[in-house]
N, C-alpha and C positions, 0 to 999 in steps of 0.2 A: 286644308282649311274648309270648314263647313260653310254651308250657305248662310247660316246665322252670323258667323264671323265675318263673312264678306260684306254683309249688309249692316253691320253694327256700328260702322264708323260715324255715320251722320245721325245726329239726334233726331228721332221722330221720323226717319225716312222709311218708306216702304208701303206695301199694300195694306197694312193694318195700323198705319200711323195713328197714334192717339187712342186706339181702341183698347178695351179691357177684355182679357181672355182668362178663363179659369180652366185649369187642366187637372183632373184628378189622377192619382197614380203618377204624378209628375216628377218624381224624384229619380226614376230610372227608366231604361228601356224606351219603349214607344212613347210613353207620356213625356219623358224628359226631352226626347228628340222633337216632339211637337212644340213643346214650350220654347225650346231653343230656336226653332224655326220662326215661331211667332215673334219672339224678341227681335230676331234679325229683320223682321218686316215692320218694326216700329211699335209693336203692341206693348201695353202694360200687362204683366202676367202674374197671376196668383197660382201657385202650385200647391196641391194638397196630397198628403200621403201619410201612412201610419208611422214609418220609421223616421223619427225626428233627426237623427244624425245624418242619414242619407238625404233628408229633405234640406237641412241646413247647408250641406255640401253642394247640393244641386242649385240651391238659390244663390249661393256664392258664385258659382260658375256663370249663372245667368246674369247676375249683376255686373260681372266683368265684361260681358258681351254688350250690355245695354248702353245706349247713348244717353247723353245728358237729358234729364227730364223724364226718362222712362222709369216707371216704378216696377219693382220686382218684389212680390210678397210670397210668403210661404205660411202654411197652416197645418200643423199636425192634425190628422183626422182619420178616424176609423169609420169608413163609409159602408161597412157591412151591417150597420144597425141604424135605427131611427135617430138615436141621440147624436151620433157623429154627423149625420147628414143635417140635422137641425142646427147644430153648432156651426157647420160650414156656411150654411145659407144665412144664418144670423150675422155672421162675420161679413159675408158678401154684401148684404143689405146695409150694414152699418158703415163699412169702410170703403166700398167701391162706389164711385159716382154713377156707374152704369154697368150693365153686363151685356157685352156685345156677343161674346163667344163662350160657349160652355162645351168642354170636351169630357165626356163620360168614358174614362179609360180604365177604371178599376175593374179587375176581374182575375180569376185564377181557375185552374183546373187540376185534375189528377189523372193518372193513367191507371185505370182499374177495370177489370172485366165486368161486364154487365151483372153477372151473378154474384160478384163480390162487393159491389158498391153498398156501403152502409147508409142507414138513415142519416147519421150525423154528417157524412160526406155529402150526401145529396142536399140536405137542408142548408149546409154551409155555403155550397156553391150557388144554389138557387137564391139564397138570401143576399149574397154579395153581387153576383153577376146580373141577376134578373130583377129581383125586388129592389135592391139598392140602386141600380141604374134607373129603374122606373121612378123611384122617389127623387133622385137627383134631377132627372130631366123634367119632371113635373114642377119641381121647385124652381128650376132655372127658367122654365117657360112662364111661370107666374111672375117672376121678377121682370122678365123681358116684357111681358104684357103691361105691367104697371109702370115701367120706365122705358118708354119707346125710344128707339135709336135707329139710325139709318141702316145699320147692319146687325141683324140678330140671327145667330146661327147656333144650332145645337148639333154636335157630332157625337155619335155613339160608336165606340170601337167594338165591332163584331168580330167575325172570323169566318174563313171559308169552311171551317168545321161545321158550320150550320147547314152546309150543303152535303149531299152524298152521305156516306156512312163509313166511318173509320172505326175500327175496333178500339175498345178501351178508353173511349172519350165521351161516354154517354152523358153525364151531368153537364159537362162543359158544352158539348155540341147542342144539347137541348136548350140550355139557357141562351146560347147565341142565336139559335133559330127563333126563340121568343123575342129577342131584342130586334131582330129584323122586322118582325110584325109590329112591335112597339113603334119602331121608326115610321113605318108606313101609315099607321093609324094616327100617330101624333102629327106627322107632316100634313095629313089631310085636314085635321081639326085646327091646327095652328096656322095654316096658310092665310086665312082671312085676317089674322093679326099681324101678318108680315114676318112671322117667325119661321125660319127654315129648319128642317130636321133631316139629317142624313146619316148614313152608316158608312163606315170604312171597314172592309174585311181583309185583313192580312192573311197571307199564307204563313209558312214557317219563317219566323224572323229571329235573328240571332240577338236575343236579349238575355239578361241575367236569369230570368225565369226559365227560358228555353234551355239555357246551358245547364241549369240545375237539374232539369229532367234528363238531358242528354248532352254530355260534353262534346259530342260530335255533331251538334246541331247544324253547324255551317256545312259540313260535308253532306249530311242528310238532305239539307235544303237544296244543295247543288244537284243532287240525284233526283229530287222530286220535281224541280221546276224546269220546264223546257228552256228557259233562259240560262240554265246551267250555273246558277248561283243561288245562295240563300238570300232572303230579304234582309235588309238592314233597317234599323229604326229610322234612319234618314229617309228611306224610301217611303215609309208610312207618313212621315212628316210632310213630304211634298204633297201627298194625297190629301192630308188634312188641311194644308194651306189652301189648296184649290177649293175644297168644299166650304171653307169658312170665310173666304175673303169676299169682298163685295162684288167682284167680277162674276161670282157664281150666284148672283141674285135671283136667277130663274131656275135654280136647281134645288129641288126639295123632294124628299121621299125616295131618294136613290140609295143604292148600295154600291159603293165603289170598291171593286176587288183589286187589290194590289198584291199579287202573289207570284209574279214571274211566269204565269201560265199553269201553276200547279193544279188549279181546279179544272183544267181542261180535260183531265183524264180521270 
């Protein structure tokens, strides 16, 4: 039984009772696990993703976990371009009474040697991972500024690949390093408004995306992490809950590494 399932029995119970959270890339993997954990803590949740079928299925599972009075919404959205981002935030402004938590989780990468990366691959990853996340976090911050609430938190999903240097990960690693700096500057500028901005950096996590790159991701993760296992989406969800809940009201501009010790070597 997941933590979300354990906490879903009482309507509105939990650390995020009555709050509104938006999770992008929320239909699978880390994004879905975060949404599920938030629902288990009483939040109303909107998940956004490109794949409508996967999104509908995920929203159905979240509704089955939700207590009476909790709202679960989903919105198909391609957040790699301006049009999709504008549509998402138009919907949020129109349909949600307040935005307490925004989780910028959309991103992808390729495994390609430095000399073989094409312009199209570079531009696509930068547009989605870095530019798209900048646009989303800026729009979320503007909404939070205009609709004050007790808890306002923006979480950017980064990666330990922003640190060190692993071969064949250049576009992905570069964008994640850029996101870490985005978080620091945004946190500093938004602090006077009471808006917190933090990053979460996973190591190797067993997600559908990771498995599509390497079917042996779980075994590889166990080899890489001193804790002798790969990360799971639920591990990332616990980190996200800490950074986004009101108990972390004095935490901003930080990068929480959740990697089983993988980045120690």
